[in-house]
C-alpha positions in Angstrom: 113.5 127.8 111.8 116.6 128.0 109.6 120.1 127.8 110.9 120.6 131.6 110.8 117.7 132.1 113.2 118.8 129.5 115.7 122.6 129.7 115.7 122.7 132.0 118.7 120.6 129.9 121.1 122.2 128.7 124.4 122.5 124.9 124.8 122.1 124.0 128.4 121.8 126.9 130.8 119.5 129.7 131.7 120.8 133.3 132.1 119.6 135.6 134.9 118.8 139.2 134.1 121.4 141.7 134.9 121.4 145.5 134.7 124.1 147.4 132.9 125.2 150.4 135.0 127.7 153.1 134.1 130.5 154.9 135.8 129.2 158.5 136.2 132.6 159.6 137.6 134.3 158.6 134.3 131.7 160.5 132.3 132.2 163.6 134.4 135.9 163.2 134.2 135.7 163.0 130.4 133.5 166.1 130.3 136.2 168.0 132.2 138.8 167.1 129.5 136.3 168.1 126.8 135.2 171.3 128.3 138.6 172.5 129.4 138.1 172.0 133.1 134.3 172.5 133.4 133.6 168.9 134.5 131.5 170.0 137.4 129.2 171.9 135.1 129.1 169.7 131.9 126.1 171.5 130.4 128.1 174.7 130.0 130.6 173.2 127.6 128.3 172.6 124.6 126.8 175.9 123.4 126.8 175.8 119.6 126.5 178.9 117.5 123.1 179.4 115.8 122.4 177.1 112.9 125.6 175.1 113.5 125.5 171.7 111.8 126.3 168.6 113.9 129.9 167.6 112.9 130.6 164.0 111.6 133.9 162.4 112.3 135.9 160.3 109.8 134.6 157.2 111.5 131.0 158.3 110.8 130.1 159.5 114.3 127.7 162.4 114.3 128.6 164.5 117.4 125.6 165.6 119.4 127.3 166.6 122.6 130.7 166.1 124.2 129.2 162.9 125.7 126.8 161.6 123.0 127.0 160.8 119.3 125.3 158.5 116.7 127.1 156.5 114.0 125.7 157.2 110.5 125.7 154.2 108.1 127.9 154.5 105.1 124.9 153.9 102.8 121.5 152.3 102.4 121.2 148.5 102.5 121.6 146.9 99.1 118.7 144.5 99.8 115.4 144.8 101.8 115.9 144.1 105.5 114.9 140.8 107.0 114.6 142.6 110.4 114.0 146.4 110.4 114.8 147.2 114.0 116.1 150.7 113.7 113.1 153.0 114.2 111.1 151.7 117.2 108.1 150.8 115.1 105.4 148.5 116.3 105.6 145.3 114.1 102.0 144.4 114.9 100.1 147.5 114.0 98.0 149.3 113.0 95.1 147.5 114.7 92.5 145.7 112.5 89.9 148.3 113.7 92.2 151.1 112.7 92.9 149.8 109.2 89.2 149.2 108.6 88.4 152.8 109.7 91.2 154.1 107.5 89.9 152.3 104.5 86.3 153.5 105.1 87.5 157.1 105.5 89.3 157.1 102.1 86.0 157.9 100.3 85.8 161.1 102.2 89.3 162.2 101.2 88.0 165.1 99.2 86.9 166.8 102.4 88.8 168.3 105.3 88.6 166.3 108.5 87.8 169.1 111.0 84.7 167.5 112.4 86.4 164.1 112.7 89.4 165.8 114.4 87.1 167.5 116.9 85.6 164.1 117.7 89.0 162.6 118.3 90.0 165.4 120.5 86.8 164.9 122.6 87.7 161.3 123.2 91.3 162.1 123.9 90.3 164.8 126.5 88.1 162.1 128.2 91.1 159.8 128.3 93.5 162.4 129.7 91.0 164.0 132.2 91.3 167.5 130.7 89.1 169.7 128.4 89.7 169.7 124.6 91.2 173.2 124.9 94.1 171.5 126.8 95.0 169.5 123.7 97.0 170.3 120.6 97.1 167.9 117.7 99.9 167.3 115.2 101.3 164.9 112.6 103.3 162.9 115.2 104.7 164.0 118.5 108.1 164.9 117.1 106.4 167.6 115.0 105.0 169.1 118.2 108.4 168.8 119.9 110.0 170.7 117.0 107.2 173.3 116.8 107.6 173.9 120.5 111.3 174.5 120.1 110.6 177.0 117.2 108.2 179.0 119.4 110.1 178.9 122.7 113.6 179.6 121.3 113.1 182.2 118.6 115.1 184.7 120.8 117.7 182.2 122.0 118.0 181.1 125.6 118.8 177.5 126.7 117.1 174.2 127.1 118.0 171.8 129.9 117.7 168.0 129.4 119.4 164.7 130.1 122.2 163.4 128.0 121.8 161.1 126.3 118.2 161.7 125.3 115.9 162.1 122.3 117.3 165.0 120.3 114.4 166.3 118.1 113.4 169.2 120.3 117.0 170.0 121.3 118.4 170.1 117.8 115.6 172.5 116.6 116.2 174.7 119.6 119.9 174.9 118.8 119.1 175.8 115.2 116.9 178.7 116.5 119.9 180.1 118.3 119.5 178.4 121.7 122.1 176.5 123.7 121.7 173.1 125.3 122.6 172.3 128.9 123.1 168.5 128.8 123.0 166.8 132.3 124.3 163.2 132.5 122.0 160.5 133.6 122.5 158.9 137.0 124.2 155.6 137.5 120.9 153.8 137.5 120.1 155.5 134.1 117.4 157.7 135.6 117.3 161.5 135.1 119.4 163.4 137.6 116.6 165.7 138.7 118.5 167.8 141.3 121.3 168.4 138.8 118.8 169.4 136.1 117.1 171.8 138.5 120.5 173.3 139.4 121.3 173.8 135.7 118.3 176.2 135.3 119.2 179.9 135.1 117.7 183.1 133.9 118.2 182.1 130.3 116.5 178.8 130.5 113.2 178.7 128.6 112.3 175.0 128.8 113.2 171.8 130.6 112.9 168.7 128.4 112.4 165.2 129.9 111.9 162.0 127.8 110.4 159.4 130.1 110.9 156.6 129.4 114.1 157.8 127.9 115.3 157.3 124.3 117.8 155.9 123.5 118.4 154.1 126.8 114.9 152.6 127.3 115.1 153.5 131.0 112.6 155.2 133.3 112.6 157.9 136.0 110.3 157.1 139.0 107.0 158.9 138.7 106.8 160.2 142.3 110.1 162.1 142.2 109.5 163.3 138.6 106.0 164.6 139.6 107.5 166.6 142.5 110.2 167.9 140.2 107.7 169.0 137.5 105.3 170.6 140.0 108.1 172.7 141.6 110.2 173.5 138.5 107.2 174.5 136.4 106.7 177.5 138.7 110.0 178.8 137.3 110.1 177.5 133.7 107.9 175.2 131.5 108.6 171.5 131.7 108.1 169.4 128.5 107.7 165.6 129.3 107.8 163.3 126.2 105.8 160.2 127.1 106.0 158.5 123.7 106.9 155.1 125.2 104.9 155.3 128.5 102.1 153.0 127.1 104.5 150.1 127.1 104.3 150.1 130.9 101.5 148.1 132.5 100.6 151.1 134.7 101.7 153.8 132.2 98.8 156.2 132.7 99.5 156.2 136.5 103.0 157.3 135.8 102.0 160.1 133.5 102.6 163.8 134.4 99.3 164.8 132.7 97.5 165.2 136.1 99.7 168.2 136.8 98.2 170.0 133.9 94.7 169.7 135.4 96.2 171.2 138.6 97.3 174.3 136.6 101.0 173.5 136.4 102.9 174.7 133.3 103.8 171.2 132.1 103.5 169.9 128.5 103.0 166.2 127.9 103.5 164.7 124.4 102.0 161.5 123.2 102.0 159.7 119.9 100.1 157.0 118.0 103.4 156.0 116.3 104.5 153.5 119.0 102.1 151.2 120.8 99.3 152.0 118.3 101.5 151.0 115.4 100.7 154.0 113.3 104.2 155.5 112.7 103.5 156.1 109.0 100.1 157.7 109.6 101.5 160.6 111.7 99.2 161.4 114.6 100.3 162.8 117.9 99.2 165.3 120.5 100.3 167.5 123.3 98.5 168.2 126.6 99.2 171.5 128.3 97.8 174.7 129.6 95.6 176.5 127.0 97.7 179.7 127.1 100.9 177.6 126.5 99.4 175.6 123.6 98.1 178.8 122.0 101.7 179.9 121.5 102.6 176.7 119.7 99.3 176.5 117.8 100.2 179.8 116.1 102.6 177.9 113.8 100.8 174.5 113.6 97.5 175.3 111.8 95.6 173.4 114.5 96.1 169.8 113.2 95.6 170.6 109.5 98.6 168.5 108.8 96.8 165.3 109.8 95.0 163.4 107.0 91.4 162.5 107.5 92.3 158.8 107.1 94.8 159.1 109.9 92.3 160.7 112.1 89.8 157.9 111.5 92.5 155.3 112.2 93.6 157.0 115.4 90.0 157.3 116.7 89.4 153.6 116.1 92.7 152.5 117.6 92.0 154.5 120.7 89.1 152.2 121.6 90.8 149.0 120.5 91.9 148.0 124.0 92.4 144.4 123.0 95.0 145.3 120.4 96.8 147.7 122.7 96.9 145.1 125.5 98.2 142.5 123.0 100.9 144.9 121.7 102.1 145.6 125.2 102.2 141.9 126.2 103.9 140.7 123.0 106.4 143.5 123.2 107.3 142.5 126.8 107.6 138.8 125.8 109.9 139.6 122.9 111.9 142.1 125.0 112.5 139.4 127.7 113.5 136.9 125.0 115.9 139.3 123.4 117.4 140.3 126.8 118.1 136.7 127.7 119.4 136.0 124.2 121.9 138.8 124.5 123.0 137.7 127.9 123.5 134.2 126.6 125.9 135.6 124.0 127.9 137.3 126.7 126.5 140.8 126.3 125.3 143.2 129.0 122.0 144.8 127.9 120.4 147.5 129.9 117.0 146.5 131.3 114.4 148.3 129.2 110.8 149.5 129.9 110.1 150.3 126.2 110.0 148.8 122.7 113.8 148.9 122.3 117.0 148.2 124.3 120.7 149.1 124.3 123.8 147.1 124.9 127.5 147.9 124.6 129.4 146.6 121.5 133.1 145.9 121.1 133.3 147.2 117.5 133.5 150.5 115.8 130.0 151.8 115.3 130.0 152.2 111.5 131.7 148.8 111.0 129.1 147.3 113.2 126.2 148.8 111.2 127.8 147.7 108.0 128.2 144.1 109.2 124.6 144.0 110.5 123.3 145.6 107.3 125.1 142.9 105.2 123.0 140.4 107.1 119.9 142.4 106.3 119.4 143.6 109.9 118.8 147.3 110.6 119.8 148.7 114.0 121.2 151.9 115.4 124.7 152.6 116.9 125.7 155.3 119.4 128.7 156.4 121.4 128.4 157.6 125.0 130.1 156.8 128.3 133.3 155.9 126.4 131.5 152.9 124.9 129.9 152.0 121.6 126.2 150.9 121.9 123.7 149.1 119.8 120.1 150.2 120.1 117.7 147.5 118.8 113.9 147.9 118.4 111.7 145.0 119.4 110.3 143.2 116.4 108.4 140.0 116.1 109.9 136.8 117.7 111.1 135.7 114.3 112.8 139.1 113.6 114.6 139.0 116.9 115.9 135.5 116.2 117.3 136.8 113.0 118.8 139.7 114.9 120.4 137.5 117.6 121.9 135.2 114.9 123.4 138.3 113.2 124.8 139.5 116.5 126.4 136.1 117.2 128.1 136.3 113.8 129.1 139.9 114.0 130.3 140.2 117.6 131.0 136.6 118.7 131.8 134.4 115.7 
């Protein structure tokens, strides 16, 4: 190891895990100031006009809600990154079986992959415990989130979700003329399900839940979420984004997909981009009631956007249990290493259940990104809860050593 990769290491003491919590009262107080006295109903304050662009401040903060923004880098890095930790990609994938299947499928690239897609859907339906008609394929789950927003919000309405959360569906809904009702997370970083249910009105067309949540890396307990989805879906469809659920040891047990088999109007999104390590190959799918998926399918062309090579890779990866187990275990090991490393440097990371984590930073977001980029480390920076935050993806052990050394130089040294 070089000096850069070891400079951050503690010398003589171990650091116990701690959980960063936030002051919800402060957040709601801030919302009252922002919304002109509507602090008890923060979701009513942010109703953009159709097609309104997200404003960017002079400090490079892209405003997503009164409570949540992301800092945009001033420019691209001048040199290739030593540690690319800004997109929650799996550093170990695709699996060897997936790459072999992809290579073998290239010779058939002159043909459409309909038959292969149907085969993949059969195997996915067995995994999920539903019929193939309960599945909708797409080039990544984000594409399906966005297509769902296009279909559900053509005539306006509103979407209820946590804040902060993953913004893909929400931003497309707003561009279609919908408004967003953001509901702050609870002090333990879980979704405030009672408040989200209370936010639903006659104009609500969808409730969106990202669990585990992005960008916080935190999770909402399955039992309470299952009760919420079962009850609320009688009034309005509930979309549960489970992109990171596979990083949990018992991920499938915490999935909401069983509600669909019970006939509940719930949509569950999954992706091959994360634990399967196939972010660049673009394969995802949604599980839902056939009548709900038919509405979305009308603008998706039934998976035609997925290359035959990607289909072959996904099919092979699905059965590569050894690779999936290894990815999960290595991610957990590196996550623990990174958590302890940040604690040793005096930071307060939020305990994560995913392939990324957040921690507060005492530096302006764009300045922080520039300083990290100068050390050839790519991360993300956000602002919420009156704090600046770094979100870092889990890379290899070596990449995280480079990251921690850069953090020590940027925020400590």
